[in-house]
C-alpha positions in Angstrom: 209.6 72.4 95.7 206.4 70.7 94.9 206.1 68.5 92.0 203.6 70.8 90.4 205.2 74.0 91.5 203.6 76.7 93.7 199.8 76.8 94.5 199.2 79.7 92.1 200.8 77.8 89.4 198.9 74.7 90.2 195.5 76.7 90.1 196.6 78.2 86.7 197.3 74.8 85.3 194.0 73.5 86.5 192.1 76.5 85.0 193.7 76.0 81.6 192.9 72.3 81.7 189.2 73.1 82.5 189.0 75.5 79.6 190.5 73.0 77.3 188.2 70.3 78.4 185.1 72.6 78.0 186.3 73.4 74.5 186.3 69.7 73.7 182.8 69.2 75.0 183.9 67.7 78.2 183.0 68.4 81.9 184.7 68.0 85.2 181.8 65.8 86.3 180.7 64.3 83.0 182.4 64.8 79.7 179.1 64.3 77.6 176.5 66.4 79.5 175.9 69.3 81.8 175.4 68.7 85.4 171.9 68.1 86.7 172.1 71.1 89.0 173.2 73.3 86.1 170.3 72.1 83.9 167.8 72.7 86.7 169.1 76.1 87.3 169.1 77.0 83.6 165.4 75.9 83.2 164.2 77.4 86.5 163.1 74.0 87.7 163.0 73.6 91.5 164.5 70.3 92.9 161.7 67.7 93.2 159.2 69.7 91.1 159.6 67.8 87.8 155.9 68.3 86.9 156.1 72.1 86.8 156.6 73.9 83.5 159.4 76.4 83.1 158.4 79.7 84.4 158.5 82.0 87.4 159.0 80.4 90.8 155.8 80.0 92.8 152.1 80.0 92.1 149.9 83.1 91.4 146.4 83.2 93.1 143.7 85.0 91.1 140.7 86.5 93.0 137.6 87.4 91.0 135.5 90.2 92.6 131.8 90.2 91.7 130.5 93.5 90.3 128.6 95.7 92.9 124.8 96.0 92.3 123.2 99.2 93.4 119.6 98.8 94.6 117.4 101.8 94.2 115.6 102.9 97.4 111.9 101.8 97.7 109.4 104.6 97.3 106.2 104.4 99.3 103.2 106.2 97.9 100.5 107.1 100.3 97.0 107.1 98.6 94.4 109.3 100.2 91.2 107.4 101.1 88.3 107.9 98.7 85.7 110.2 100.1 82.1 109.4 98.9 79.7 112.2 99.3 76.0 111.2 99.4 73.5 113.9 98.5 70.3 113.4 100.3 67.0 114.0 98.5 63.6 114.7 100.1 62.9 111.0 99.7 66.1 109.9 101.4 66.0 112.3 104.4 67.1 115.6 102.9 65.4 118.9 102.8 62.1 119.0 101.0 60.3 121.5 98.8 56.6 121.6 97.9 55.8 119.1 95.2 58.9 116.9 96.0 58.5 113.1 96.2 58.6 112.3 99.9 60.0 109.2 101.7 56.6 107.5 101.3 56.4 108.0 97.6 53.8 110.8 97.9 53.9 114.5 97.1 54.9 117.0 99.8 52.0 119.5 100.1 52.9 121.2 103.4 56.1 122.5 105.0 55.8 123.8 108.6 57.8 126.9 109.5 59.0 125.0 112.6 58.6 121.4 113.7 55.2 120.5 114.9 53.8 117.9 117.3 52.0 114.9 115.8 50.6 111.7 117.1 52.4 109.9 114.3 55.9 108.3 114.4 57.7 111.6 113.7 56.4 112.9 117.1 57.5 116.4 117.9 60.0 116.4 115.0 57.3 116.5 112.2 57.9 119.1 109.6 56.3 117.9 106.3 53.1 116.4 105.1 52.9 114.2 102.0 49.8 112.8 100.2 49.5 109.4 98.5 49.5 109.5 94.7 46.5 108.6 92.7 46.0 104.9 92.2 47.4 104.2 95.7 44.5 101.9 96.6 45.5 99.4 93.9 48.5 98.4 96.0 46.5 97.5 99.1 46.3 93.9 100.3 43.1 92.0 100.0 40.4 93.6 102.1 37.0 92.4 103.2 33.9 93.5 101.4 33.0 95.8 104.2 35.9 98.0 103.3 35.7 98.7 99.6 38.7 100.4 98.0 36.6 103.1 96.4 33.9 105.4 97.9 33.8 103.7 101.3 31.7 104.9 104.3 33.4 106.9 106.9 32.1 104.4 109.5 30.7 101.1 108.4 28.2 99.6 110.8 28.4 96.3 109.0 32.0 95.8 110.2 31.6 98.0 113.3 34.7 99.9 112.3 35.8 103.0 110.5 35.9 101.9 106.9 37.6 104.9 105.4 40.1 105.1 108.4 41.0 101.4 108.1 41.4 101.7 104.4 43.8 104.7 104.6 45.8 103.0 107.4 46.3 99.9 105.3 48.4 101.8 102.7 52.1 101.0 102.8 53.5 103.4 100.3 57.3 103.6 100.5 57.2 100.8 103.1 55.8 103.3 105.6 53.2 102.1 108.1 52.1 105.5 109.3 49.7 106.5 106.5 46.3 107.7 107.8 43.1 109.4 106.9 43.8 113.2 107.2 41.9 115.4 109.6 39.6 118.1 108.2 42.3 120.6 108.9 44.9 118.7 106.8 42.3 118.3 104.1 42.0 122.1 104.0 45.8 122.4 103.7 45.8 119.9 100.8 43.0 122.0 99.2 45.1 125.1 99.4 48.0 123.3 97.8 46.1 121.6 94.9 43.4 124.2 94.2 40.8 123.0 91.9 42.2 119.9 90.3 40.1 117.8 88.0 41.2 114.2 87.3 44.1 113.9 84.8 45.4 110.5 83.9 48.9 112.0 83.5 49.0 113.6 86.9 50.6 111.8 89.8 49.0 113.9 92.5 45.7 114.8 90.9 42.7 114.7 93.2 39.5 114.2 91.3 36.8 116.9 91.8 34.8 115.0 94.4 34.2 114.6 98.1 36.9 113.1 100.3 36.6 111.8 103.9 38.5 113.2 106.8 39.2 111.4 110.0 37.1 114.1 111.9 33.7 112.7 113.1 30.5 114.4 111.9 27.5 115.4 114.1 27.3 118.9 112.6 31.1 119.1 112.3 32.6 119.1 108.9 34.0 115.6 108.3 34.6 115.7 104.5 35.9 118.1 101.9 34.4 118.8 98.5 37.2 119.4 96.0 34.7 120.4 93.3 33.1 123.3 95.2 36.3 123.9 97.4 34.4 123.6 100.6 34.0 121.5 103.7 31.0 119.2 104.0 29.1 117.6 106.8 28.1 114.1 105.8 26.4 111.2 107.5 29.0 108.6 108.4 27.1 106.1 106.4 27.5 108.1 103.2 30.1 107.2 100.6 33.1 109.4 99.6 36.7 109.0 98.4 39.8 108.4 100.4 43.3 109.8 100.1 45.9 108.9 102.8 48.5 111.4 104.1 51.4 111.1 106.4 53.6 113.4 108.5 57.4 113.2 108.6 
């Protein structure tokens, strides 16, 4: 028989000894302190990680997700183009009525039922006649003495030219260069429009009650119109009479 008896008895004796030693504050490794492994296990400290604080084993990674921003869809507004409507007047190329101010700044005194042919710039598309306003001659450029601005001769032998015709053709009302001395026929039309009109300082169209030259030559042919007696006249080309330009357009 063994000195300490059977193995089971030996284990029992060792167990009793260990319990007694623990009761006295001892240890099988060190009688004054717990084993290093026991302390590490108790404090959840991994071997070699002395700088970690007690806590769960391992590190936790935190991911911050930025909030989602919703962008409103872009709205495209289509703006219709602005339409400008220009209303044409008689002076700017529109339809004319009797008495309207024409493109040349005169008064419309005749409207043809259809277009008529004229030797003036409007050619075969002429439709209206306008007469220069009173005071028209005050806008003329400087003229020679042989072409006076009032009561000129129809034909002036001094200048060897048509004084009244030249004077009327020099007018530039409305910037137009096609003003002329009217024919005797156009003078009659003007007479029908104006009737008997005495001079009136407030009247833009007024034709004084006097005799006016036409571009028609004399020699027993009426070449002037008397607005006082409302009749055509035959005058010597050396006589003096008034002038009022007209133009077709």
